[in-house]
C-alpha positions in Angstrom: 10.2 -22.5 -9.9 9.6 -23.7 -13.4 10.2 -21.1 -16.2 8.5 -21.5 -19.6 9.7 -19.7 -22.7 7.0 -17.9 -24.6 6.8 -16.9 -28.3 7.3 -13.3 -29.1 4.9 -11.8 -31.6 7.3 -10.4 -34.2 4.4 -8.6 -35.9 3.6 -6.5 -32.9 4.7 -2.9 -32.9 5.7 -1.6 -29.5 6.4 2.2 -29.1 9.2 1.7 -26.6 10.7 -1.8 -27.0 11.1 -1.4 -30.7 13.2 1.7 -30.1 15.3 0.0 -27.4 16.1 -3.1 -29.4 17.1 -1.1 -32.5 19.6 1.0 -30.4 23.2 0.1 -31.3 24.2 -0.4 -27.6 21.2 -2.6 -26.8 23.1 -5.9 -26.8 25.6 -4.7 -24.2 23.1 -4.8 -21.3 20.8 -7.2 -19.6 17.5 -5.6 -18.6 14.2 -7.3 -17.7 10.7 -5.9 -18.3 8.6 -7.4 -15.5 5.1 -7.7 -14.3 2.1 -6.3 -16.3 4.3 -4.9 -19.1 5.8 -8.3 -19.8 2.5 -10.1 -19.4 1.0 -7.8 -22.0 3.6 -9.1 -24.5 2.0 -12.5 -23.9 -1.7 -11.3 -23.9 -1.5 -8.7 -26.7 -2.8 -6.0 -24.5 -1.6 -2.4 -24.8 1.2 -1.5 -22.4 0.8 1.8 -20.5 3.5 1.3 -17.8 6.9 -0.4 -18.2 8.8 -1.6 -15.1 12.4 -2.6 -15.6 15.0 -4.2 -13.3 18.6 -5.1 -14.2 21.4 -7.7 -13.9 24.0 -5.2 -12.8 24.7 -1.5 -12.4 26.4 -1.3 -15.8 23.2 -2.5 -17.5 21.1 0.0 -15.4 23.3 3.0 -16.5 23.4 1.9 -20.1 19.6 1.4 -20.1 19.2 5.0 -18.8 21.3 6.3 -21.7 19.4 4.2 -24.3 15.9 5.4 -23.3 17.1 9.0 -23.2 18.6 8.5 -26.7 15.3 7.2 -28.0 13.4 10.3 -26.7 12.3 9.5 -23.1 12.5 12.3 -20.6 12.9 11.9 -16.8 9.9 13.2 -14.8 10.5 12.0 -11.2 12.7 10.0 -8.9 12.0 8.2 -5.7 14.3 7.8 -2.6 14.3 5.3 0.2 12.5 6.1 3.5 15.8 7.4 5.0 16.6 9.3 1.8 20.0 7.7 1.6 19.6 6.0 -1.8 17.5 6.3 -5.0 15.0 3.5 -5.5 13.7 4.3 -9.0 13.6 6.9 -11.7 10.5 7.6 -13.9 10.5 8.6 -17.5 7.9 9.4 -20.1 8.2 8.7 -23.8 5.8 10.5 -26.2 5.5 8.6 -29.5 2.8 10.6 -31.2 0.9 13.8 -31.3 -2.3 12.6 -29.7 -2.7 13.1 -25.9 -2.9 9.4 -25.3 0.2 8.5 -27.3 2.7 8.3 -24.4 4.1 5.6 -22.1 5.5 5.6 -18.5 8.8 3.9 -17.9 10.0 3.1 -14.4 13.7 2.2 -13.8 13.8 0.3 -10.6 17.2 0.3 -8.8 17.0 -3.5 -8.3 19.8 -5.8 -9.4 19.4 -9.6 -9.8 21.8 -12.2 -10.9 19.0 -14.2 -12.5 15.4 -13.3 -13.5 13.9 -16.1 -11.4 15.1 -14.4 -8.3 13.1 -11.3 -9.2 10.0 -13.3 -10.2 10.1 -14.8 -6.7 9.4 -11.4 -5.2 6.1 -11.0 -7.1 3.0 -10.7 -4.9 0.7 -12.5 -7.4 1.5 -15.4 -9.6 0.0 -13.6 -12.6 2.8 -11.0 -12.2 5.5 -13.6 -12.8 6.1 -12.7 -16.5 9.3 -11.2 -17.9 10.9 -10.1 -21.1 14.6 -10.0 -21.4 16.3 -7.3 -23.4 20.0 -7.2 -24.4 22.2 -9.7 -26.1 19.4 -12.2 -25.9 15.7 -11.1 -26.3 13.2 -13.5 -24.9 9.8 -13.7 -23.2 9.0 -16.0 -20.4 6.9 -16.7 -17.3 6.5 -19.3 -14.6 4.3 -22.2 -15.4 1.9 -21.2 -12.6 1.7 -17.6 -14.0 0.6 -18.9 -17.4 -1.9 -21.3 -15.9 -3.4 -18.7 -13.6 -3.6 -16.1 -16.3 -5.3 -18.4 -18.7 -7.9 -19.3 -16.0 -8.2 -15.7 -14.8 -7.2 -16.9 -11.3 -5.7 -14.6 -8.7 -3.3 -16.4 -6.4 -0.9 -15.0 -3.8 2.8 -15.9 -4.3 4.4 -13.6 -1.7 3.4 -10.7 0.5 6.5 -8.6 1.1 4.3 -5.5 1.6 0.9 -6.8 2.7 -1.0 -3.5 2.5 0.3 -2.9 -1.0 -0.8 -6.3 -2.1 -4.3 -5.9 -0.6 -4.7 -2.6 -2.4 -3.9 -4.2 -5.7 -6.6 -6.9 -5.5 -9.4 -4.7 -6.8 -7.4 -3.8 -9.8 -7.2 -7.4 -10.9 -10.8 -8.1 -10.0 -11.8 -5.2 -12.3 -9.8 -7.0 -15.1 -11.9 -10.1 -14.7 -9.6 -12.1 -12.3 -11.2 -14.1 -9.4 -9.6 -15.8 -6.4 -8.5 -19.3 -7.3 -10.4 -20.5 -4.3 -12.4 -17.9 -2.3 -11.9 -19.5 1.1 -8.3 -20.6 0.7 -7.3 -17.3 -1.0 -8.4 -15.1 2.0 -7.2 -17.6 4.6 -3.8 -17.4 2.9 -3.9 -13.6 3.1 -4.8 -13.6 6.8 -2.0 -16.1 7.6 0.6 -14.1 5.7 -0.4 -10.8 7.4 -0.1 -12.5 10.8 3.4 -13.8 9.9 4.6 -10.5 8.4 7.0 -8.3 10.3 5.4 -5.3 12.0 7.4 -2.9 9.8 5.9 -4.4 6.6 2.4 -3.8 7.9 2.9 -0.2 9.2 5.2 1.2 6.5 3.3 2.9 3.6 3.0 1.3 0.2 5.4 3.8 -1.5 8.8 4.9 -0.4 9.1 8.5 0.8 11.0 11.2 -1.0 9.4 11.2 -4.5 10.3 14.3 -6.5 8.5 15.4 -9.6 9.8 17.6 -12.4 7.8 20.8 -12.3 5.0 21.0 -14.8 6.1 17.8 -16.6 2.5 17.0 -17.6 2.1 20.3 -19.4 5.4 19.7 -21.1 4.2 16.4 -22.5 0.6 17.5 -23.1 -0.7 14.9 -20.7 -4.2 15.6 -19.1 
């Protein structure tokens, strides 16, 4: 996997990342913004959802403190299918008075020694973007992710949860992406589904056990 460093637009104002990087404890953690949120830092698109993973539990715990310090409030949490462990926590940060001036933050309980290990779990190559926060702030992606994004090509990287991946295809098509090769793209999907463990096919796309804070949308004035 070839990783490429990308230039961060220093003039861009981000309602969440600016607050995090100005926090006095920011340099003591290593967190990665992944997927569409990181890709938006490259494309200049507005971010609505931020997904974060971490190098270690210390970074995860510190990140939770930081986003609470900057005004984010927890709205839900998700547990594994057997309800023995938490898999993520969801927060909302309101940064203005208008109804649309808020962002979702998802803290995934996923720890990785290196960011390339996480990128290798992405279902589509165009999701292999990341932004590192902490002692070093940097933006990067795989070479294939950059090529496919610039060409608006949709290409499968992995299918850990085939049904979830299939459900995400229309979202990318609506954004102007097209299969990199119509025949090979769908042949690849069929092959991967055949090779996938039965559990990956039958288990739902979301873990069970999601709990929402009561009336959180009313609290944040979210329609």
